[in-house]
C-alpha positions as CSV (number, residue, x, y, z in Angstrom):
1,M,121.2,118.4,13.0
2,R,117.5,118.8,13.7
3,Q,115.7,115.8,15.1
4,W,111.9,115.9,14.8
5,V,109.8,114.9,17.8
6,S,106.9,112.7,16.7
7,L,104.4,110.5,18.3
8,P,102.6,107.4,16.9
9,A,99.1,107.9,15.5
10,A,97.8,106.1,18.5
11,A,98.8,109.0,20.6
12,L,96.3,111.3,18.9
13,F,93.6,108.7,19.2
14,A,94.3,108.4,23.0
15,V,94.1,112.1,23.5
16,L,90.9,112.4,21.5
17,L,89.4,109.5,23.4
18,A,90.2,111.2,26.7
19,I,88.6,114.4,25.5
20,L,85.4,112.6,24.5
21,V,85.3,110.9,27.9
22,G,86.2,113.9,30.0
23,G,84.6,116.7,28.0
24,T,85.5,119.3,25.4
25,R,89.0,120.8,25.7
26,P,89.3,124.6,25.9
27,A,89.4,126.5,22.6
28,G,93.0,126.8,21.3
29,A,94.3,124.1,23.6
30,Q,97.2,122.0,22.1
31,T,97.1,118.2,22.5
32,L,100.3,116.4,23.4
33,D,100.5,114.9,19.8
34,A,100.0,118.4,18.3
35,I,102.9,119.8,20.4
36,T,105.4,117.1,19.7
37,S,104.7,116.8,16.0
38,R,105.4,120.5,15.5
39,V,108.7,120.9,17.3
40,F,112.2,119.4,17.1
41,W,115.1,119.0,19.6
42,G,117.5,121.9,19.4
43,E,114.8,124.4,18.5
44,T,115.1,128.0,19.8
45,S,112.6,129.9,21.9
46,A,112.0,132.3,19.0
47,E,111.1,129.4,16.7
48,L,108.7,128.0,19.3
49,L,106.9,131.3,19.6
50,R,106.6,131.6,15.8
51,Q,105.2,128.1,15.5
52,F,102.6,128.3,18.3
53,G,101.8,132.0,18.0
54,R,99.2,133.3,20.4
55,Q,98.8,129.9,21.9
56,A,102.2,130.2,23.5
57,T,103.1,132.4,26.4
58,A,106.5,134.1,26.6
59,L,107.5,134.4,30.3
60,P,108.7,137.8,31.4
61,K,111.4,136.0,33.5
62,P,112.8,132.5,32.7
63,M,112.1,129.7,35.1
64,D,115.1,127.8,36.3
65,F,115.0,124.0,36.1
66,G,118.5,123.2,37.2
67,D,120.1,122.0,34.0
68,S,117.7,124.0,31.9
69,Y,115.4,127.0,31.8
70,T,111.9,127.8,30.4
71,D,110.9,131.0,28.8
72,V,108.0,129.6,26.6
73,V,105.0,127.7,27.9
74,L,101.7,126.3,26.6
75,R,98.8,126.2,28.9
76,Q,95.7,124.0,28.8
77,V,97.3,120.9,27.3
78,P,94.9,118.1,27.9
79,L,96.2,114.7,29.1
80,G,93.7,112.1,30.3
81,S,91.0,114.9,30.2
82,Y,92.9,117.0,32.7
83,P,94.7,120.3,31.6
84,M,98.5,120.4,32.0
85,I,101.1,123.1,31.4
86,A,103.8,122.4,28.9
87,Y,107.2,123.8,29.7
88,F,109.7,123.9,26.9
89,Q,113.0,123.4,28.8
90,M,116.0,124.9,27.0
91,D,119.6,123.9,27.5
92,K,121.5,126.5,29.5
93,A,124.6,126.0,27.5
94,G,123.2,126.6,24.0
95,G,119.6,127.9,24.6
96,R,118.0,125.2,22.5
97,L,115.2,122.7,23.3
98,K,116.4,120.0,25.6
99,R,113.2,118.6,27.0
100,I,109.4,119.0,27.1
101,Q,107.9,118.8,30.6
102,L,104.1,118.7,31.2
103,E,103.1,119.6,34.8
104,R,99.8,119.8,36.6
105,P,99.4,122.7,39.1
106,R,100.3,121.3,42.5
107,H,97.0,122.3,44.2
108,A,95.2,120.2,41.6
109,V,97.3,117.0,41.8
110,T,95.5,113.9,43.0
111,P,95.9,110.1,42.6
112,P,92.9,110.0,40.1
113,V,94.5,112.7,37.9
114,F,97.7,110.6,37.8
115,R,95.8,107.5,37.0
116,A,94.0,109.3,34.1
117,A,97.3,110.6,32.7
118,A,99.0,107.2,33.0
119,A,96.1,105.6,31.3
120,A,96.2,108.1,28.4
121,L,100.0,107.4,28.0
122,E,99.5,103.7,28.1
123,Q,96.8,104.0,25.4
124,A,99.3,105.8,23.3
125,Y,102.5,103.9,24.0
126,G,101.4,100.5,25.4
127,A,102.7,99.1,28.6
128,P,105.5,101.0,30.2
129,D,109.0,99.6,30.0
130,K,109.7,100.3,33.6
131,L,107.6,100.8,36.8
132,C,109.1,102.4,39.9
133,G,107.8,103.1,43.3
134,V,109.1,104.6,46.6
135,R,107.2,104.0,49.8
136,P,106.6,107.0,52.2
137,G,109.1,107.2,55.0
138,P,111.3,109.7,56.9
139,A,114.0,109.6,54.2
140,S,111.6,110.8,51.6
141,G,109.7,113.3,53.8
142,Y,106.8,110.8,53.9
143,Q,106.3,111.4,50.2
144,A,105.3,108.3,48.2
145,A,106.4,108.3,44.6
146,A,105.4,106.4,41.5
147,E,107.0,106.5,38.1
148,R,106.3,105.0,34.7
149,I,108.9,105.0,31.9
150,W,108.5,104.4,28.2
151,L,111.3,104.1,25.6
152,R,109.8,104.8,22.2
153,D,111.3,105.9,18.9
154,G,114.5,107.4,20.4
155,R,112.6,109.2,23.1
156,V,112.2,108.7,26.9
157,I,108.7,109.4,28.3
158,R,108.5,109.6,32.1
159,A,105.3,110.0,34.1
160,I,106.1,110.9,37.7
161,F,103.7,111.2,40.6
162,R,104.7,112.2,44.1
163,D,102.0,112.2,46.8
164,T,102.2,113.3,50.4
165,T,100.9,111.2,53.3
166,L,99.4,112.6,56.5
167,Q,102.6,112.0,58.4
168,A,104.3,114.7,56.4
169,F,102.1,117.3,58.1
170,E,102.8,116.3,61.7
171,G,104.0,119.3,63.6
172,C,102.5,121.7,61.0
173,L,99.2,122.6,62.9
174,A,100.7,125.8,64.4
175,T,102.1,127.1,61.1
176,A,100.4,129.5,58.7
177,G,100.3,128.8,55.0
178,P,101.7,125.7,53.2
179,C,103.6,123.2,55.3
180,G,105.5,120.0,54.3
181,L,105.7,118.6,50.8
182,T,103.1,119.0,48.1
183,A,101.9,116.5,45.6
184,Q,103.4,116.7,42.1
185,L,102.5,115.3,38.7
186,L,104.8,115.7,35.6
187,V,105.5,114.1,32.3
188,R,108.9,114.5,30.8
189,I,109.7,113.9,27.1
190,S,113.3,114.0,26.1
191,P,115.7,112.4,23.5
192,L,117.1,109.0,24.5
193,G,120.5,109.6,26.0
194,A,119.7,113.1,27.3
195,D,117.7,111.6,30.2
196,V,118.6,108.5,32.2
197,P,115.8,106.0,31.7
198,D,116.1,104.5,35.1
199,C,114.3,104.4,38.4
200,P,115.5,105.5,41.8
201,V,116.3,102.5,43.9
202,P,114.2,102.3,47.0
203,P,115.8,101.4,50.3
204,K,116.1,97.7,50.9
205,R,113.8,96.3,53.6
206,V,115.6,94.7,56.5
207,N,113.8,91.9,58.2
208,G,114.0,91.3,61.9
């Protein structure tokens, strides 16, 4: 049974407001509301390509995401006035749409970008249902993490930001090229039940 993915009208207002504040989006760019209002869970890659036409890119080789793969993407999707890439993640078992993941190119991920994306999502969905955070430390490779989770209309929306502290680059001065962990920003939209709407539990602090 096809289940349509839809966002509240406030989502469109939030995206339009972000565009007006941050500038005009590129010609042909799809807003988050436009994307989710046109697709349904269980859709095939061929159907996605027919719906989005030249705005979609068919990848020559699928990208692996563990429990899913992506062979169709949309570029220049504005969120909080910053362009993201939308990956349509297909279930490996049946080859149908399992999740939509928006991701910012890692070289362009900064705390202000995450704050802008989170603000746009809060404008659309209200206050998040859950807030998570992991402090940087050896166990996490000195990578701090922040996550916001919304449960809305049978969907889970997760905004995840991972940042790298200076400690992660200790010992990297003599290497050539990238070293250590890189920052990451992604927004995942999936049906409720297909994604666990919970936060990772940070290690307990021991006094003494």
